[in-house]
Each structure stands twice: as C-alpha cells, then as structure tokens.
TORZAKE-891085 format. One record per residue: x, y, z of N, C-alpha, C, O in turn; residue in one letter; residue number from 1. Coordinates in pm, whole numbers. Example, Ala and Ser with C-alpha at 12.3 -4.5 7.8 and 13.67 -1.06 7.14 Angstrom:
BEGIN
    n_c1    n_c2    n_c3   ca_c1   ca_c2   ca_c3    c_c1    c_c2    c_c3    o_c1    o_c2    o_c3  res    n
    1319    -569     780    1230    -450     780    1320    -330     780    1424    -332     846    a    1
    1285    -225     708    1367    -106     714    1290       3     787    1341     114     804    s    2
//
This chain:
BEGIN
    n_c1    n_c2    n_c3   ca_c1   ca_c2   ca_c3    c_c1    c_c2    c_c3    o_c1    o_c2    o_c3  res    n
    4884    1263    2094    5002    1346    2083    4968    1494    2110    5044    1566    2176    m    1
    4853    1538    2057    4812    1677    2077    4791    1708    2223    4825    1816    2271    r    2
    4734    1613    2295    4709    1633    2438    4842    1650    2514    4854    1734    2603    r    3
    4938    1569    2475    5069    1578    2540    5135    1711    2510    5194    1773    2598    l    4
    5126    1757    2385    5182    1887    2348    5108    2002    2417    5170    2100    2461    l    5
    4977    1990    2426    4899    2093    2496    4941    2102    2642    4949    2211    2698    a    6
    4968    1989    2704    5017    1987    2843    5157    2049    2854    5187    2119    2951    r    7
    5240    2022    2754    5373    2083    2753    5362    2236    2746    5429    2307    2821    l    8
    5278    2285    2653    5261    2429    2638    5204    2491    2765    5247    2598    2808    y    9
    5106    2420    2826    5046    2470    2949    5148    2473    3063    5152    2569    3140    f   10
    5231    2369    3073    5335    2364    3176    5434    2480    3158    5473    2544    3255    a   11
    5472    2506    3034    5561    2620    3011    5493    2751    3044    5557    2841    3098    c   12
    5364    2764    3013    5289    2884    3051    5281    2902    3199    5292    3013    3250    g   13
    5261    2791    3269    5257    2794    3416    5391    2835    3474    5398    2916    3567    l   14
    5499    2779    3420    5632    2818    3464    5658    2965    3436    5721    3034    3516    l   15
    5610    3014    3323    5624    3156    3291    5555    3242    3396    5607    3345    3438    a   16
    5438    3197    3439    5365    3270    3544    5442    3270    3676    5446    3370    3747    a   17
    5502    3158    3708    5581    3147    3832    5699    3245    3825    5727    3315    3922    v   18
    5766    3249    3712    5878    3343    3698    5831    3488    3697    5905    3577    3740    f   19
    5710    3514    3649    5657    3650    3655    5634    3691    3800    5658    3806    3836    l   20
    5589    3598    3883    5577    3624    4027    5718    3650    4084    5735    3735    4171    v   21
    5818    3577    4034    5957    3600    4075    6002    3741    4045    6073    3801    4125    g   22
    5962    3796    3931    5994    3935    3897    5933    4030    3999    5995    4125    4047    v   23
    5806    4001    4030    5735    4084    4130    5805    4078    4266    5828    4181    4329    c   24
    5838    3958    4310    5903    3944    4440    6042    4008    4444    6082    4067    4544    l   25
    6114    3995    4335    6245    4059    4325    6232    4212    4333    6311    4278    4400    s   26
    6134    4266    4265    6110    4409    4270    6069    4455    4411    6117    4556    4460    s   27
    5980    4378    4474    5938    4412    4610    6054    4405    4707    6067    4489    4796    l   28
    6139    4305    4690    6256    4292    4775    6349    4413    4758    6402    4466    4855    y   29
    6367    4455    4636    6453    4570    4609    6395    4698    4666    6466    4780    4724    s   30
    6265    4714    4648    6199    4834    4703    6203    4832    4855    6231    4934    4918    i   31
    6175    4715    4913    6183    4700    5059    6320    4733    5112    6335    4794    5218    g   32
    6422    4690    5038    6559    4720    5080    6586    4869    5086    6648    4918    5180    g   33
    6541    4940    4985    6564    5084    4984    6483    5155    5092    6527    5255    5148    s   34
    6364    5104    5120    6280    5165    5226    6336    5142    5367    6327    5229    5453    l   35
    6392    5026    5388    6439    4990    5522    6590    4999    5538    6644    4955    5639    f   36
    6658    5055    5441    6799    5086    5453    6897    4971    5437    7005    4976    5495    g   37
    6864    4870    5362    6961    4765    5333    6973    4746    5183    6883    4782    5107    y   38
    7083    4691    5142    7111    4669    5001    7056    4532    4961    7096    4430    5017    v   39
    6965    4532    4866    6911    4407    4814    7008    4354    4708    6997    4386    4589    a   40
    7099    4275    4752    7207    4227    4663    7153    4144    4546    7080    4046    4564    r   41
    7191    4185    4429    7159    4116    4302    7011    4099    4275    6972    4014    4194    s   42
    6927    4176    4341    6783    4165    4315    6751    4197    4170    6665    4134    4110    a   43
    6820    4294    4113    6798    4329    3971    6844    4216    3879    6782    4191    3775    d   44
    6952    4148    3916    6999    4036    3835    6895    3924    3832    6859    3874    3725    d   45
    6846    3886    3951    6749    3778    3959    6615    3820    3896    6546    3738    3836    f   46
    6580    3946    3910    6461    3995    3842    6473    3986    3692    6377    3950    3625    g   47
    6591    4017    3639    6616    4005    3496    6614    3860    3449    6561    3830    3342    g   48
    6672    3770    3529    6667    3628    3495    6522    3579    3491    6483    3506    3400    f   49
    6444    3622    3590    6303    3579    3595    6223    3639    3479    6136    3572    3423    c   50
    6253    3763    3443    6181    3827    3331    6212    3754    3200    6121    3728    3121    m   51
    6338    3721    3177    6375    3649    3055    6309    3511    3053    6254    3471    2950    a   52
    6313    3440    3165    6250    3307    3174    6102    3318    3145    6048    3239    3068    a   53
    6035    3415    3207    5892    3432    3187    5859    3462    3041    5764    3406    2986    s   54
    5937    3548    2980    5911    3585    2840    5926    3466    2745    5840    3443    2661    s   55
    6033    3391    2759    6060    3283    2665    5969    3162    2691    5924    3097    2597    f   56
    5944    3133    2818    5859    3016    2847    5713    3037    2806    5640    2941    2783    l   57
    5672    3161    2796    5532    3190    2758    5510    3185    2607    5395    3189    2563    a   58
    5613    3178    2529    5599    3186    2383    5506    3078    2324    5412    3110    2251    l   59
    5531    2953    2355    5451    2844    2294    5308    2847    2345    5216    2823    2268    a   60
    5289    2876    2472    5153    2881    2528    5071    2992    2463    4956    2971    2424    y   61
    5129    3109    2451    5054    3218    2389    5032    3194    2241    4926    3230    2189    t   62
    5127    3136    2173    5110    3105    2031    4997    3002    2014    4910    3019    1928    f   63
    4998    2899    2094    4896    2794    2085    4756    2845    2113    4659    2789    2062    g   64
    4744    2952    2192    4613    3008    2222    4577    3127    2132    4475    3193    2154    n   65
    4661    3154    2031    4633    3263    1938    4645    3401    2001    4577    3494    1958    g   66
    4730    3415    2100    4741    3542    2173    4860    3625    2129    4877    3737    2178    e   67
    4942    3576    2039    5053    3656    1989    4998    3769    1903    4892    3757    1842    h   68
    5070    3876    1899    5031    3985    1811    5058    3938    1667    5171    3905    1632    i   69
    4955    3936    1588    4969    3889    1451    4922    3997    1356    4826    4070    1384    r   70
    4989    4007    1246    4948    4102    1143    4860    4025    1047    4908    3947     964    v   71
    4729    4048    1060    4634    3976     974    4571    4066     871    4470    4031     810    t   72
    4630    4184     852    4573    4278     753    4565    4215     615    4467    4234     543    l   73
    4667    4139     578    4668    4077     446    4582    3950     448    4502    3928     357    v   74
    4598    3868     551    4523    3742     557    4373    3761     558    4300    3683     497    l   75
    4326    3862     626    4180    3880     631    4120    3928     499    3999    3920     478    e   76
    4204    3976     411    4157    4017     278    4158    3900     181    4093    3906      76    k   77
    4229    3793     214    4241    3677     124    4140    3570     162    4095    3562     277    l   78
    4106    3487      64    4011    3378      87    4055    3256       7    4126    3267     -92    h   79
    4011    3142      53    4033    3019     -21    4178    2975     -29    4252    2979      70    g   80
    4217    2932    -148    4350    2877    -167    4462    2978    -148    4572    2944    -106    a   81
    4432    3105    -180    4536    3208    -162    4565    3228     -13    4681    3238      27    t   82
    4460    3234      67    4480    3249     212    4556    3129     268    4648    3144     348    r   83
    4516    3010     225    4580    2888     274    4729    2889     240    4813    2854     324    r   84
    4762    2929     118    4903    2934      75    4981    3035     161    5094    3009     203    a   85
    4920    3149     187    4986    3251     269    5003    3201     415    5107    3224     477    m   86
    4902    3135     468    4911    3079     604    5022    2978     611    5101    2979     705    e   87
    5030    2890     512    5137    2788     510    5275    2855     500    5370    2816     568    l   88
    5284    2957     413    5412    3026     400    5453    3091     532    5568    3080     575    w   89
    5358    3158     596    5388    3226     726    5429    3124     831    5525    3148     904    c   90
    5359    3013     839    5393    2910     937    5527    2845     905    5604    2812     996    l   91
    5555    2826     779    5685    2769     739    5798    2863     778    5899    2820     834    l   92
    5780    2992     749    5883    3091     786    5898    3099     937    6010    3106     987    a   93
    5785    3098    1011    5790    3101    1156    5856    2980    1214    5933    2991    1310    g   94
    5828    2861    1158    5890    2738    1204    6041    2742    1179    6121    2704    1265    a   95
    6079    2789    1061    6223    2798    1031    6294    2894    1126    6399    2860    1181    f   96
    6238    3012    1146    6301    3112    1234    6305    3067    1380    6405    3085    1448    l   97
    6194    3009    1426    6191    2963    1565    6287    2844    1584    6350    2832    1689    s   98
    6297    2758    1484    6393    2646    1491    6536    2695    1494    6619    2644    1570    g   99
    6564    2794    1413    6698    2855    1409    6732    2916    1547    6841    2896    1600    y  100
    6637    2989    1603    6655    3051    1732    6668    2945    1842    6751    2960    1932    f  101
    6589    2839    1835    6598    2732    1934    6736    2665    1929    6798    2639    2032    a  102
    6782    2636    1807    6914    2571    1790    7023    2653    1853    7106    2600    1927    w  103
    7025    2783    1826    7132    2866    1881    7112    2895    2030    7210    2920    2100    y  104
    6991    2890    2079    6968    2905    2224    7025    2782    2299    7089    2795    2403    s  105
    7000    2666    2242    7054    2544    2302    7204    2543    2293    7272    2505    2389    i  106
    7257    2584    2180    7401    2589    2161    7467    2687    2258    7573    2659    2314    k  107
    7404    2804    2277    7457    2904    2370    7456    2851    2515    7552    2870    2589    m  108
    7347    2785    2552    7335    2730    2687    7443    2625    2711    7507    2623    2816    t  109
    7462    2537    2613    7564    2435    2625    7705    2495    2634    7788    2450    2712    y  110
    7730    2596    2552    7860    2662    2554    7885    2731    2689    7996    2728    2741    l  111
    7782    2794    2744    7798    2857    2878    7828    2752    2984    7907    2776    3075    s  112
    7764    2637    2971    7791    2530    3066    7933    2476    3049    8004    2453    3147    w  113
    7972    2456    2923    8104    2401    2894    8215    2495    2940    8316    2449    2993    e  114
    8197    2625    2918    8301    2725    2956    8289    2770    3101    8371    2848    3148    l  115
    8188    2721    3172    8161    2759    3310    8148    2909    3323    8204    2970    3414    q  116
    8073    2970    3232    8048    3113    3230    7956    3150    3345    7861    3078    3374    d  117
    7985    3263    3410    7904    3306    3526    7858    3450    3507    7914    3526    3427    v  118
    7753    3487    3584    7702    3623    3580    7802    3718    3645    7893    3675    3716    s  119
    7783    3848    3621    7878    3947    3673    7824    4020    3796    7883    4118    3840    q  120
    7712    3973    3852    7654    4039    3967    7729    4007    4095    7831    3938    4093    g  121
    7678    4059    4205    7737    4032    4337    7725    3886    4375    7815    3828    4436    l  122
    7612    3826    4337    7592    3683    4358    7620    3614    4224    7550    3636    4125    i  123
    7723    3531    4225    7766    3465    4101    7673    3348    4071    7653    3260    4154    v  124
    7618    3349    3950    7526    3244    3904    7582    3188    3773    7613    3265    3682    v  125
    7596    3055    3763    7636    2999    3633    7531    3039    3527    7411    3018    3548    p  126
    7573    3094    3418    7479    3148    3320    7393    3042    3251    7285    3072    3201    l  127
    7439    2919    3249    7360    2817    3183    7229    2793    3256    7133    2745    3196    w  128
    7223    2825    3385    7098    2802    3461    6986    2893    3413    6879    2842    3380    i  129
    7003    3026    3406    6894    3107    3352    6875    3088    3200    6766    3113    3148    p  130
    6979    3045    3131    6968    3026    2985    6886    2903    2949    6836    2892    2837    q  131
    6871    2812    3042    6789    2693    3016    6646    2731    2982    6584    2670    2895    i  132
    6594    2832    3050    6456    2877    3024    6442    2928    2881    6340    2904    2816    a  133
    6543    3000    2832    6539    3051    2697    6542    2935    2598    6466    2933    2502    m  134
    6630    2838    2622    6639    2724    2532    6509    2642    2533    6462    2598    2428    a  135
    6452    2623    2650    6327    2547    2659    6212    2624    2592    6131    2565    2521    l  136
    6204    2753    2615    6099    2835    2556    6104    2839    2404    6001    2825    2338    g  137
    6223    2859    2350    6234    2866    2203    6211    2729    2140    6157    2719    2030    t  138
    6252    2623    2210    6231    2489    2157    6082    2455    2156    6033    2397    2059    t  139
    6010    2489    2262    5867    2460    2264    5793    2547    2161    5694    2503    2102    t  140
    5838    2669    2139    5779    2751    2034    5798    2686    1898    5706    2683    1817    l  141
    5917    2633    1872    5945    2563    1746    5851    2445    1731    5794    2425    1624    f  142
    5833    2367    1837    5744    2251    1833    5601    2294    1804    5530    2230    1725    i  143
    5558    2405    1868    5422    2455    1846    5404    2505    1702    5298    2486    1643    a  144
    5506    2568    1649    5498    2617    1509    5488    2499    1411    5408    2502    1318    m  145
    5570    2396    1433    5566    2279    1345    5432    2209    1359    5374    2164    1260    v  146
    5381    2198    1482    5250    2134    1501    5141    2210    1425    5058    2148    1359    e  147
    5142    2342    1435    5040    2423    1363    5059    2415    1215    4960    2413    1141    k  148
    5185    2411    1166    5212    2397    1024    5155    2265     972    5091    2262     867    l  149
    5177    2157    1044    5125    2026    1003    4971    2028    1005    4906    1972     916    v  150
    4914    2092    1108    4769    2101    1118    4709    2177    1001    4609    2133     944    d  151
    4768    2289     964    4716    2370     854    4740    2295     720    4655    2299     631    v  152
    4854    2229     708    4881    2153     587    4781    2039     567    4752    2001     454    a  153
    4729    1986     677    4628    1879     670    4486    1933     652    4390    1856     645    r  154
    4472    2067     645    4341    2125     622    4280    2198     740    4167    2247     731    g  155
    4353    2206     851    4304    2279     967    4306    2430     946    4357    2479     845    g  156
    4252    2501    1042    4248    2648    1034    4368    2707    1103    4413    2656    1205    a  157
    4420    2815    1048    4533    2886    1105    4491    2956    1233    4553    2941    1338    y  158
    4384    3034    1224    4328    3103    1340    4181    3060    1354    4108    3051    1256    l  159
    4140    3035    1477    4003    2991    1500    3902    3095    1454    3801    3062    1392    k  160
    3930    3223    1485    3835    3328    1448    3828    3347    1298    3722    3382    1245    e  161
    3940    3324    1226    3938    3333    1079    3859    3220    1021    3786    3239     923    v  162
    3870    3099    1079    3794    2984    1031    3644    3009    1049    3565    2978     960    a  163
    3606    3064    1163    3464    3093    1188    3414    3200    1090    3301    3192    1043    a  164
    3498    3298    1061    3460    3404     967    3444    3346     826    3350    3381     755    e  165
    3535    3257     786    3525    3194     655    3398    3111     643    3331    3113     539    d  166
    3365    3038     748    3243    2955     746    3119    3045     732    3022    3009     666    a  167
    3123    3160     793    3012    3254     783    3001    3313     643    2890    3332     592    h  168
    3114    3344     581    3115    3401     446    3065    3300     343    2994    3337     250    i  169
    3102    3173     359    3066    3070     264    2917    3037     266    2864    2984     168    e  170
    2850    3066     376    2705    3034     387    2623    3122     303    2500    3109     301    r  171
//
C-alpha cells in the first residue's frame, strides 16, 4: 500500500512540475507577444491556472518528503512521550484541516461543473477543469496526512531527522 501511495505522491509531484513548466511557457508567450507586437490572449489566465495546479498538486509530494516549512521549535525541545503526543496532535489537526479543505475543494469543483461556471478571460474555460487540480492536490495531501498519522500512531517517526537525533541522544 505504501508503494502505491508513494507512486501517487510522486505522480502528483511530476504533474506539479509539468504545470510549473506551463507557467514558464505562459510567461514566455506573454513576453514574446509584447516584444513582437501581438496580444497573447489569456496567457495570464492560463498561467494562473497552471500556477494553482502546480501549487496544489505538489502538496502531498513535498509533505511526504518532509519539505514543507514546519515549525519545530517546540518539537525539538520535547522528548519521549511528550514529543510523540505533540506529533500525533499536530498530525491529527493537519489531517482534519486537509480533509476539510479537500471536501470543500471537491464540492466546489462539482458545483462549478453542475452550474457550468466558466472563466471570465478572453478564452472561456469551464472552471471545473482547472479546479480538478486543486481537488486532487488537497485530497492527496489528506491521504498523506492520514498515512503519516497512522505511521506515527504505530510507533514511526514524524520526521526522519528528528528520529535520527533522538537515536543519537538516547545512546
């Protein structure tokens, strides 16, 4: 199961990278348009869609690799059962919040599809299409949070570097 989830997170990270290239291409297209005297229609809209997709799709991948900005000022001062309790509390809160966000992202995407909501740019795009990336990204983050919560509840380490530090302190 872990291998399958790791592949899911990696696939989302790869998609995030593809959309980041889309941001770059959209920007280059817009700059090229201004240099060569033509209007790059809706380049900023598509750049924004790509930026949002890249941001949300990267959430689970970066969380799984411990690359999110984390405030460990308190955790690094704690040891043993107190640290474990705080880690579990943080993961439980993160899982709840990411699940809440995922639920409403999916609900918003479905509502946009149901109402046939479209973008307001020169090129009309059904809004549910770019919103899918947000729903997928928040859902995979929720899955990653729950996976890490279960792992820590079973005795695993919250952060790899913290586990290595604890092993060094205990020696």
